[in-house]
NUMINU-546634 format. One record per residue: x, y, z of N, C-alpha, C in turn; residue number from 1. Coordinates in steps of 0.2 Angstrom, whole numbers, always signed. Layout:
N
   n_east   n_north    n_up   ca_east   ca_north   ca_up   c_east   c_north    c_up   lumkol
        X         Y       Z         X          Y       Z        X         Y       Z      NUM
...
! end
This chain:
313
   n_east   n_north    n_up   ca_east   ca_north   ca_up   c_east   c_north    c_up   lumkol
      -27       +40     -37       -30        +38     -31      -28       +42     -25        1
      -33       +43     -20       -32        +47     -14      -27       +44     -10        2
      -21       +47      -8       -17        +44      -3      -20       +42      +3        3
      -17       +37      +7       -20        +35     +13      -18       +40     +19        4
      -23       +41     +24       -21        +45     +29      -16       +42     +34        5
      -17       +36     +35       -11        +32     +39       -8       +26     +35        6
       -2       +26     +35        +2        +21     +31       +7       +18     +36        7
       +6       +12     +39       +10         +8     +43      +14        +3     +39        8
      +20        +3     +38       +24         -1     +34      +30        -5     +38        9
      +29       -12     +38       +34        -16     +41      +36       -15     +48       10
      +31       -13     +52       +32        -11     +59      +35       -18     +63       11
      +40       -16     +67       +42        -22     +71      +44       -19     +78       12
      +43       -23     +83       +44        -20     +90      +46       -26     +94       13
      +51       -26     +98       +53        -31    +103      +54       -29    +110       14
      +52       -33    +115       +54        -31    +122      +58       -37    +124       15
      +64       -36    +124       +69        -41    +126      +68       -47    +121       16
      +67       -53    +123       +67        -58    +119      +60       -59    +115       17
      +55       -55    +118       +48        -56    +116      +47       -51    +110       18
      +44       -54    +104       +42        -50     +98      +35       -48     +99       19
      +34       -42    +100       +27        -40    +101      +23       -38     +94       20
      +27       -35     +90       +24        -33     +83      +30       -36     +78       21
      +27       -40     +73       +32        -43     +68      +30       -41     +61       22
      +33       -36     +58       +32        -35     +51      +25       -33     +49       23
      +22       -29     +53       +15        -27     +52      +14       -21     +47       24
      +10       -22     +42        +9        -16     +37       +1       -16     +36       25
       -1       -10     +36        -8         -8     +34       -9        -1     +32       26
      -15        +1     +29       -16         +8     +28      -23        +9     +30       27
      -25       +16     +31       -32        +18     +32      -33       +24     +28       28
      -38       +24     +24       -40        +29     +19      -44       +35     +22       29
      -45       +40     +19       -49        +46     +22      -56       +43     +22       30
      -60       +44     +28       -66        +42     +28      -68       +35     +30       31
      -62       +31     +31       -63        +24     +32      -62       +23     +39       32
      -66       +18     +42       -65        +15     +49      -61        +8     +48       33
      -55        +8     +51       -52         +1     +50      -51        -2     +57       34
      -54        -8     +58       -54        -12     +64      -48       -16     +65       35
      -44       -15     +70       -39        -20     +72      -41       -25     +78       36
      -41       -31     +76       -44        -36     +80      -39       -41     +82       37
      -39       -44     +88       -34        -49     +90      -35       -51     +97       38
      -33       -57     +99       -34        -60    +106      -30       -55    +110       39
      -31       -55    +117       -27        -52    +122      -19       -54    +121       40
      -15       -49    +121        -8        -51    +120       -5       -52    +113       41
      -10       -50    +108        -8        -52    +101       -4       -46     +98       42
       -3       -40    +101        +0        -35     +99       -3       -28     +96       43
      -10       -28     +98       -14        -23     +96      -12       -16     +99       44
      -11       -17    +106        -9        -10    +109       -2        -8    +108       45
       +2       -12    +107        +9        -10    +105       +9        -7     +98       46
       +5       -10     +93        +4         -7     +86       +1        +0     +87       47
       -4        +1     +91        -7         +7     +92       -2       +13     +94       48
       +2       +10    +100        +7        +15    +102      +12       +17     +97       49
      +14       +12     +93       +18        +14     +87      +15       +19     +82       50
       +9       +18     +81        +5        +22     +76       +5       +29     +79       51
       +4       +30     +85        +3        +37     +89      +10       +40     +91       52
      +15       +36     +90       +22        +39     +91      +23       +39     +99       53
      +20       +35    +102       +21        +34    +109      +27       +29    +111       54
      +28       +25    +106       +34        +20    +106      +38       +21     +99       55
      +45       +20    +100       +49        +20     +94      +49       +13     +91       56
      +48       +12     +85       +48         +6     +81      +55        +3     +81       57
      +56        -3     +81       +63         -6     +80      +64        -6     +72       58
      +59        -7     +69       +59         -7     +61      +53        -4     +58       59
      +53        -2     +52       +47         +1     +49      +46        +8     +50       60
      +40       +10     +47       +39        +17     +48      +31       +18     +48       61
      +29       +24     +51       +22        +26     +51      +22       +33     +48       62
      +17       +34     +43       +16        +40     +40       +9       +42     +42       63
       +7       +48     +44        +1        +51     +45       +0       +57     +41       64
       -4       +57     +36        -5        +63     +31       +2       +65     +28       65
       +6       +60     +27       +12        +60     +24      +18       +62     +28       66
      +17       +63     +35       +22        +65     +39      +24       +59     +44       67
      +30       +58     +45       +33        +52     +49      +31       +53     +56       68
      +28       +48     +60       +27        +48     +67      +31       +45     +71       69
      +35       +48     +75       +39        +45     +80      +39       +49     +87       70
      +42       +46     +92       +42        +50     +98      +45       +57     +98       71
      +50       +57     +94       +53        +64     +93      +50       +68     +88       72
      +44       +67     +85       +41        +72     +80      +35       +74     +83       73
      +35       +78     +88       +28        +81     +91      +24       +85     +86       74
      +27       +88     +81       +23        +92     +77      +19       +88     +72       75
      +21       +82     +70       +17        +78     +66      +12       +75     +70       76
      +12       +74     +76        +7        +71     +80       +0       +75     +80       77
       +1       +81     +78        -5        +85     +78      -11       +82     +73       78
       -9       +78     +69       -13        +75     +64      -17       +69     +68       79
      -15       +67     +74       -18        +61     +77      -22       +63     +83       80
      -28       +60     +84       -31        +61     +90      -32       +54     +93       81
      -29       +53     +99       -28        +47    +103      -33       +46    +108       82
      -37       +41    +108       -42        +40    +114      -40       +33    +117       83
      -37       +34    +123       -34        +27    +126      -40       +24    +129       84
      -39       +17    +131       -44        +13    +134      -46       +16    +141       85
      -40       +18    +145       -41        +21    +151      -44       +28    +151       86
      -49       +30    +155       -52        +36    +155      -46       +41    +157       87
      -45       +46    +153       -40        +51    +154      -43       +58    +156       88
      -47       +59    +161       -50        +65    +163      -49       +66    +170       89
      -51       +72    +172       -50        +75    +178      -57       +75    +182       90
      -59       +70    +186       -66        +69    +189      -68       +75    +193       91
      -63       +79    +196       -66        +85    +200      -67       +91    +195       92
      -66       +91    +189       -67        +96    +184      -74       +95    +180       93
      -77      +100    +178       -83        +99    +174      -81       +97    +167       94
      -86       +95    +163       -84        +93    +156      -81       +98    +152       95
      -84      +104    +153       -82       +110    +149      -74      +112    +151       96
      -73      +111    +158       -66       +113    +160      -61      +107    +158       97
      -63      +101    +158       -59        +96    +155      -57       +97    +148       98
      -62       +99    +144       -61       +100    +137      -57      +106    +136       99
      -58      +111    +139       -54       +118    +139      -46      +116    +140      100
      -46      +112    +146       -39       +110    +148      -35      +107    +142      101
      -38      +101    +139       -35        +98    +134      -34      +102    +128      102
      -39      +106    +126       -39       +111    +120      -33      +115    +121      103
      -31      +118    +127       -25       +122    +128      -19      +118    +126      104
      -19      +112    +128       -13       +108    +127      -12      +107    +120      105
      -17      +107    +116       -17       +107    +109      -15      +113    +105      106
      -15      +119    +109       -13       +125    +107      -19      +130    +105      107
      -25      +128    +107       -31       +132    +105      -31      +137    +111      108
      -34      +143    +109       -35       +149    +114      -41      +153    +112      109
      -43      +156    +118       -48       +161    +117      -55      +159    +114      110
      -58      +163    +109       -64       +162    +107      -64      +155    +102      111
      -58      +154     +99       -58       +148     +95      -58      +142     +99      112
      -55      +142    +105       -55       +136    +110      -63      +135    +112      113
      -66      +141    +114       -73       +140    +117      -78      +137    +111      114
      -77      +140    +105       -81       +137    +100      -80      +130     +98      115
      -73      +128     +99       -72       +120     +98      -75      +116    +103      116
      -74      +119    +109       -77       +115    +115      -84      +114    +114      117
      -88      +119    +113       -95       +119    +111      -97      +114    +106      118
      -93      +114    +101       -94       +109     +95      -93      +102     +97      119
      -88      +101    +101       -86        +94    +103      -92       +91    +108      120
      -94       +95    +112       -99        +94    +117     -105       +92    +113      121
     -107       +96    +108      -113        +94    +103     -112       +87    +100      122
     -106       +86     +97      -104        +80     +94     -105       +74     +98      123
     -103       +74    +104      -104        +68    +109     -110       +68    +113      124
     -114       +73    +112      -121        +73    +115     -121       +75    +122      125
     -116       +79    +125      -116        +81    +132     -116       +89    +133      126
     -119       +92    +128      -120        +99    +129     -124      +101    +135      127
     -129       +97    +137      -133        +99    +143     -129       +97    +150      128
     -124       +93    +149      -120        +92    +155     -113       +95    +155      129
     -112      +101    +152      -106       +104    +151     -103      +107    +158      130
     -108      +109    +162      -106       +112    +168     -106      +107    +174      131
     -107      +101    +173      -107        +96    +178     -100       +93    +179      132
      -98       +91    +185       -92        +88    +186      -92       +81    +183      133
      -86       +78    +181       -85        +72    +178      -87       +67    +183      134
      -85       +68    +189       -86        +63    +194      -93       +61    +195      135
      -98       +65    +193      -105        +64    +193     -108       +60    +187      136
     -103       +59    +182      -105        +55    +175     -105       +48    +176      137
     -110       +45    +172      -110        +38    +171     -104       +36    +167      138
     -103       +29    +167       -97        +26    +164      -97       +28    +156      139
     -103       +28    +153      -104        +29    +146     -103       +36    +145      140
     -105       +41    +149      -104        +48    +148      -97       +50    +148      141
      -93       +46    +153       -86        +47    +153      -82       +45    +147      142
      -84       +39    +144       -82        +37    +138      -82       +42    +132      143
      -89       +45    +132       -90        +50    +127      -86       +56    +127      144
      -85       +58    +134       -81        +64    +135      -73       +62    +133      145
      -71       +56    +135       -64        +54    +133      -63       +54    +126      146
      -68       +52    +122       -68        +53    +115      -67       +60    +112      147
      -71       +64    +116       -72        +71    +114      -65       +75    +115      148
      -61       +73    +120       -54        +76    +121      -50       +74    +116      149
      -51       +69    +112       -46        +67    +106      -48       +70    +100      150
      -54       +74    +100       -57        +77     +94      -56       +84     +94      151
      -53       +87     +99       -53        +94    +100      -49       +98     +94      152
      -44       +95     +93       -39        +98     +87      -41       +96     +80      153
      -47       +93     +79       -49        +91     +73      -44       +86     +69      154
      -42       +81     +72       -37        +77     +69      -39       +74     +63      155
      -34       +72     +59       -35        +69     +52      -36       +61     +54      156
      -33       +58     +59       -33        +51     +61      -35       +51     +68      157
      -41       +48     +69       -43        +46     +76      -42       +39     +78      158
      -38       +38     +83       -37        +31     +86      -40       +30     +92      159
      -45       +25     +92       -49        +23     +97      -47       +16    +100      160
      -45       +16    +106       -43         +9    +109      -48        +7    +113      161
      -52        +2    +111       -58         -1    +115      -62        +4    +118      162
      -65        +9    +115       -69        +14    +118      -75       +13    +122      163
      -78        +6    +121       -84         +5    +124      -83        -1    +130      164
      -77        -2    +132       -76         -7    +137      -80        -4    +144      165
      -84        -9    +147       -86         -7    +153      -92        -3    +153      166
      -96        -1    +147      -101         +3    +148     -108        -1    +146      167
     -113        +2    +148      -120         -1    +147     -122        -1    +139      168
     -126        -5    +137      -128         -6    +130     -130        +1    +127      169
     -134        +5    +131      -136        +11    +128     -130       +16    +126      170
     -126       +16    +131      -120        +20    +130     -115       +18    +124      171
     -115       +11    +124      -111         +8    +118     -114       +10    +112      172
     -121       +10    +111      -124        +12    +105     -122       +20    +103      173
     -123       +24    +109      -121        +31    +107     -114       +32    +105      174
     -109       +28    +108      -102        +29    +106     -102       +26     +99      175
     -105       +21     +97      -104        +18     +90     -107       +23     +85      176
     -113       +26     +87      -116        +31     +82     -111       +37     +81      177
     -108       +39     +86      -103        +44     +86      -97       +42     +81      178
      -94       +36     +82       -89        +34     +78      -91       +34     +70      179
      -97       +31     +69      -100        +31     +63     -100       +38     +59      180
     -102       +43     +63      -102        +50     +60      -96       +52     +59      181
      -90       +50     +62       -84        +53     +61      -81       +50     +54      182
      -83       +44     +52       -81        +41     +46      -85       +45     +40      183
      -91       +46     +42       -95        +49     +36      -93       +56     +35      184
      -89       +60     +40       -87        +66     +39      -80       +66     +35      185
      -77       +61     +34       -71        +60     +30      -65       +59     +35      186
      -66       +58     +42       -60        +57     +46      -58       +50     +45      187
      -52       +48     +45       -50        +41     +46      -50       +39     +53      188
      -52       +33     +54       -53        +30     +61      -49       +23     +61      189
      -45       +23     +66       -42        +16     +68      -45       +14     +74      190
      -48        +8     +74       -53         +6     +80      -51        -1     +82      191
      -50        -2     +89       -49         -8     +92      -55       -10     +96      192
      -57       -16     +97       -62        -18    +101      -62       -25    +103      193
      -65       -27    +108       -66        -33    +110      -73       -36    +109      194
      -77       -32    +105       -84        -34    +103      -84       -35     +96      195
      -85       -42     +94       -85        -43     +87      -91       -39     +83      196
      -97       -38     +86      -102        -35     +83     -101       -28     +81      197
      -96       -25     +85       -94        -18     +84      -90       -18     +78      198
      -86       -22     +77       -82        -22     +71      -86       -23     +65      199
      -91       -28     +65       -95        -29     +59      -99       -23     +58      200
     -102       -19     +63      -106        -14     +62     -102        -7     +59      201
      -96        -6     +62       -93         +0     +61      -87        +0     +55      202
      -84        -6     +55       -78         -6     +51      -78        -7     +44      203
      -76        -3     +40       -75         -4     +32      -71       -10     +31      204
      -65       -10     +34       -60        -16     +33      -58       -18     +40      205
      -56       -24     +41       -53        -27     +47      -46       -30     +46      206
      -42       -29     +51       -36        -32     +51      -35       -37     +57      207
      -34       -43     +56       -33        -48     +62      -26       -49     +63      208
      -24       -47     +70       -17        -48     +72      -17       -54     +77      209
      -12       -58     +76       -11        -63     +81       -4       -65     +82      210
       -1       -65     +88        +6        -66     +89      +10       -61     +86      211
       +8       -55     +86       +12        -50     +83      +11       -49     +76      212
       +8       -53     +72        +8        -53     +65       +1       -52     +62      213
       +0       -48     +57        -6        -47     +54       -8       -53     +49      214
      -12       -57     +51       -13        -64     +48      -19       -63     +43      215
      -23       -58     +43       -28        -57     +37      -30       -50     +38      216
      -33       -48     +32       -35        -41     +31      -40       -41     +25      217
      -45       -37     +26       -50        -36     +21      -57       -34     +24      218
      -62       -33     +19       -69        -32     +21      -71       -39     +25      219
      -77       -38     +28       -80        -44     +31      -82       -49     +25      220
      -84       -47     +20       -86        -51     +14      -79       -55     +12      221
      -74       -51     +11       -68        -54      +9      -65       -59     +14      222
      -65       -57     +20       -63        -62     +25      -67       -69     +25      223
      -73       -68     +25       -77        -74     +25      -76       -78     +19      224
      -75       -75     +14       -74        -79      +7      -68       -83      +8      225
      -63       -82     +12       -57        -86     +13      -59       -93     +16      226
      -64       -93     +20       -66        -99     +23      -71      -103     +18      227
      -73      -100     +13       -77       -103      +8      -84      -103     +11      228
      -86       -99     +16       -92        -99     +19      -98       -96     +14      229
     -104       -97     +14      -109        -95     +10     -115       -92     +14      230
     -119       -88     +11      -125        -85     +14     -130       -91     +14      231
     -134       -91     +19      -140        -96     +19     -146       -92     +18      232
     -151       -94     +13      -157        -91     +12     -162       -96     +14      233
     -167       -94     +19      -172        -99     +20     -179       -96     +19      234
     -183       -99     +15      -189        -97     +13     -195      -102     +15      235
     -199       -99     +19      -205       -102     +22     -211      -101     +17      236
     -214      -106     +14      -219       -104      +9     -224      -110      +8      237
     -230      -109      +5      -235       -114      +4     -235      -115      -4      238
     -235      -121      -6      -235       -123     -13     -230      -128     -15      239
     -228      -128     -21      -223       -133     -24     -216      -131     -22      240
     -214      -133     -16      -207       -132     -13     -202      -135     -18      241
     -203      -141     -20      -198       -145     -24     -197      -141     -30      242
     -203      -138     -33      -202       -135     -40     -198      -128     -39      243
     -199      -125     -33      -195       -119     -32     -188      -120     -31      244
     -186      -125     -27      -179       -127     -26     -176      -129     -33      245
     -180      -132     -37      -177       -134     -44     -176      -127     -48      246
     -180      -122     -48      -180       -116     -51     -174      -112     -49      247
     -173      -112     -42      -167       -108     -39     -161      -111     -41      248
     -160      -118     -42      -154       -121     -44     -151      -118     -50      249
     -156      -115     -55      -154       -113     -61     -151      -105     -60      250
     -152      -102     -54      -150        -95     -54     -142       -95     -53      251
     -139       -90     -56      -132        -89     -56     -130       -87     -48      252
     -125       -90     -45      -123        -88     -39     -126       -93     -33      253
     -131       -97     -35      -134       -102     -30     -130      -108     -31      254
     -127      -110     -25      -123       -116     -25     -127      -122     -23      255
     -132      -122     -19      -136       -127     -17     -143      -125     -15      256
     -148      -129     -18      -155       -128     -16     -159      -134     -14      257
     -162      -134      -8      -165       -140      -6     -171      -139      -2      258
     -175      -144      -1      -181       -143      +3     -180      -147     +10      259
     -180      -144     +15      -179       -146     +22     -183      -144     +27      260
     -186      -148     +31      -190       -146     +36     -196      -142     +34      261
     -199      -143     +28      -204       -139     +26     -202      -132     +23      262
     -196      -131     +22      -194       -124     +20     -189      -126     +14      263
     -188      -121     +10      -183       -121      +4     -177      -117      +7      264
     -171      -121      +7      -165       -118      +9     -160      -118      +4      265
     -157      -112      +3      -152       -111      -2     -145      -109      +1      266
     -140      -111      -2      -133       -108      -1     -131      -104      -7      267
     -128       -98      -5      -126        -93     -11     -121       -89      -8      268
     -117       -86     -13      -111        -82     -11     -114       -75      -9      269
     -119       -72     -12      -121        -66     -10     -129       -66     -10      270
     -131       -68      -4      -138        -69      -3     -143       -64      -4      271
     -141       -58      -2      -146        -52      -2     -146       -50     -10      272
     -141       -50     -13      -141        -48     -20     -145       -53     -24      273
     -146       -59     -22      -150        -64     -26     -157       -64     -24      274
     -159       -61     -19      -166        -61     -17     -171       -59     -22      275
     -170       -54     -26      -175        -52     -31     -176       -58     -36      276
     -171       -62     -38      -171        -67     -42     -175       -73     -39      277
     -174       -74     -33      -177        -80     -29     -184       -78     -28      278
     -186       -72     -26      -193        -71     -26     -197       -71     -32      279
     -193       -69     -37      -196        -69     -44     -198       -77     -46      280
     -193       -81     -44      -194        -88     -46     -200       -91     -42      281
     -201       -89     -35      -206        -91     -31     -213       -89     -34      282
     -213       -83     -37      -219        -80     -40     -221       -84     -46      283
     -216       -86     -50      -217        -90     -56     -220       -97     -54      284
     -217       -99     -49      -219       -106     -46     -226      -106     -43      285
     -229      -100     -42      -236        -99     -39     -236      -101     -31      286
     -230       -99     -28      -230       -100     -21     -232       -94     -17      287
     -234       -95     -11      -236        -90      -7     -230       -89      -1      288
     -226       -84      -2      -221        -83      +3     -223       -81     +10      289
     -222       -84     +15      -223        -82     +22     -217       -78     +25      290
     -211       -80     +24      -206        -77     +27     -199       -79     +23      291
     -195       -74     +23      -188        -75     +20     -183       -73     +25      292
     -178       -77     +26      -172        -75     +31     -166       -76     +27      293
     -161       -71     +28      -154        -72     +25     -149       -72     +31      294
     -146       -77     +32      -140        -78     +37     -134       -77     +33      295
     -130       -72     +35      -123        -71     +33     -118       -73     +37      296
     -113       -77     +35      -108        -79     +40     -104       -73     +42      297
     -102       -73     +49       -99        -67     +52      -91       -68     +53      298
      -89       -62     +56       -81        -62     +57      -79       -67     +63      299
      -84       -69     +67       -82        -73     +73      -79       -80     +70      300
      -83       -83     +65       -80        -89     +62      -73       -88     +59      301
      -72       -82     +55       -65        -81     +53      -60       -80     +58      302
      -62       -77     +63       -57        -75     +69      -55       -82     +72      303
      -60       -86     +74       -59        -93     +77      -54       -97     +72      304
      -56       -97     +66       -52       -101     +61      -44       -98     +61      305
      -43       -92     +61       -36        -89     +60      -32       -89     +67      306
      -36       -88     +72       -32        -87     +78      -33       -93     +83      307
      -38       -97     +82       -39       -103     +86      -42      -101     +93      308
      -44       -95     +94       -46        -93    +101      -52       -88     +99      309
      -57       -87    +105       -62        -82    +104      -59       -75    +105      310
      -62       -69    +103       -59        -63    +103      -58       -61    +110      311
      -62       -62    +115       -62        -60    +122      -57       -64    +126      312
      -54       -70    +123       -49        -74    +127      -43       -70    +128      313
! end
């Protein structure tokens, strides 16, 4: 098996009597986007600072590309690209000047630096604004340039701490599309967010942290299964609805089938996988299907169940 890019093992951190991180362990594989979710004060930011080597752990270890990450290991940090929640740019410099400045901090020089700055501007969609001062940028453009600064040295692991806070929907979409492309290129991404729909759209796996502990981890489907939740399939059709419901009860994976409010409603573990069989049963019953809707349970229900609070509280 391919070794993980990031391995965080039994991390612990105290601030006086307060336990901020309590025995947290997780991994992120190459090409994987891992979402770290939790209420405010749950320990997300402290965990990220431990992962990036900005804080020293009281216990446990962080490995990135096989190298230990600690405040005193600057060479190992070259594997990490950290994009903080706060904008870390110089407003009176242009986009090109900002990226050249950060590139030089990473050790890039000359033609190699210029090529990399040009490539990053292309990746974040700001090539046409390269010569404009950051103070003239919208919030969304600043967010994208903030991400670009973390990409200059081609990190193995990109850490994004709430990269879409305070931006408009169009800019959020642009940021999410950029993040999606990073994972597709093989980069490992650790992503925290206050927006549940971002986690559902972007993250291959999610870890839910609460009161400093990782209380659940897995894919959306795996986490939802912990609650015993099922997909709901609703079919609006003309014909023998009772006969269709009876036929669907015999399909493997269908937990319940009933006629309600002039529609056939099914509960199933994997609704989309069952759709071909359901539609085939409808055809055999001689029904005319007007519409089919599949409602899948989401992470919000899991989050509320495990933490007792909404994500933004």
